[in-house]
C-alpha positions in Angstrom: 33.2 -68.5 -12.1 36.2 -67.4 -14.1 38.5 -64.7 -12.8 39.3 -62.2 -15.6 42.6 -60.4 -15.3 42.7 -56.7 -16.0 45.3 -55.5 -18.5 48.6 -54.8 -16.8 48.6 -51.2 -17.6 44.9 -50.6 -16.7 45.6 -48.9 -13.4 49.2 -48.5 -12.7 50.2 -46.3 -15.7 47.6 -43.6 -15.1 48.2 -43.7 -11.4 52.0 -43.4 -11.9 51.6 -40.5 -14.3 49.3 -38.7 -11.9 51.6 -39.3 -8.9 54.6 -38.0 -10.9 52.8 -34.9 -12.0 51.7 -34.1 -8.4 54.9 -35.2 -6.5 56.1 -31.5 -6.6 52.7 -30.2 -5.2 53.1 -28.9 -1.7 49.9 -30.5 -0.5 50.1 -33.8 -2.4 53.9 -34.6 -2.4 53.6 -37.1 0.5 50.6 -38.8 -0.9 52.2 -38.9 -4.4 55.4 -40.4 -3.0 53.4 -43.0 -1.0 51.4 -43.8 -4.1 54.5 -44.4 -6.2 56.0 -46.5 -3.4 52.9 -48.6 -3.2 52.7 -49.2 -6.9 56.3 -50.4 -6.9 55.3 -52.9 -4.2 52.6 -54.5 -6.4 54.0 -54.0 -9.9 57.4 -54.4 -11.4 59.4 -51.3 -10.2 61.3 -51.2 -13.5 58.1 -50.6 -15.4 56.8 -48.1 -12.9 60.0 -46.1 -13.1 59.9 -46.3 -16.9 56.5 -44.6 -16.9 57.7 -42.1 -14.3 60.7 -41.1 -16.4 58.6 -40.7 -19.6 56.2 -38.6 -17.6 58.8 -36.4 -16.0 60.4 -35.6 -19.3 57.2 -33.7 -20.3 57.1 -31.7 -17.0 58.8 -28.3 -17.0 58.6 -27.4 -13.3 62.0 -27.9 -11.5 60.0 -28.6 -8.3 58.6 -31.7 -9.8 62.0 -32.9 -11.0 63.6 -32.3 -7.6 60.7 -34.1 -5.8 60.8 -37.1 -8.1 64.6 -37.4 -7.7 64.0 -37.2 -3.9 61.5 -40.1 -4.2 63.9 -42.0 -6.4 66.6 -41.7 -3.8 64.3 -43.2 -1.2 63.3 -45.9 -3.7 67.0 -46.8 -4.2 67.4 -47.1 -0.4 64.2 -49.1 0.1 64.2 -51.4 -2.9 67.8 -51.2 -4.1 69.0 -50.5 -7.6 69.0 -54.3 -8.4 65.1 -54.2 -8.3 65.3 -52.3 -11.6 67.2 -55.1 -13.3 67.6 -54.0 -16.9 66.0 -50.6 -16.2 69.1 -49.4 -14.3 70.6 -48.0 -17.5 67.5 -46.0 -18.3 67.4 -44.7 -14.8 71.0 -43.7 -14.8 70.6 -41.9 -18.1 67.7 -39.9 -16.6 69.6 -39.0 -13.4 72.7 -38.0 -15.5 70.4 -35.7 -17.6 69.1 -34.2 -14.4 72.7 -33.5 -13.3 72.9 -31.1 -16.2 69.8 -29.1 -15.1 70.1 -25.3 -14.9 68.4 -25.5 -11.5 70.8 -26.0 -8.6 68.3 -27.9 -6.4 67.6 -30.3 -9.2 71.4 -30.9 -9.7 71.9 -31.4 -6.0 69.0 -33.9 -5.8 70.4 -35.8 -8.8 73.9 -35.9 -7.2 72.2 -37.2 -4.0 70.6 -40.0 -6.1 74.0 -40.9 -7.6 75.4 -41.1 -4.1 72.6 -43.4 -3.0 73.1 -45.6 -6.0 76.8 -45.8 -5.3 76.4 -46.9 -1.7 
């Protein structure tokens, strides 16, 4: 019997998009964060974060932006920025953009991420 490999984006892209969209939801934030963390364990974190950044750019709610930045801070602590390899620049660009947000909580979360990246 031959093992057929599913396309790389078959599952993790829709799951990442859904997790990003729901990370700011009060009832689903823990589950969404766990889902993102688990996807990063089995897939290349750089690709997962690229999908997350593309998804968050279409989301207007500051709660979602704040929550994703909080998750990204934990990601940096758990995985390290080096796990992003060439995706570090894209991630920093996103975090810097979030530092310019009109929402104070989003700005604080972005600055916390910068602190985690620096340490």
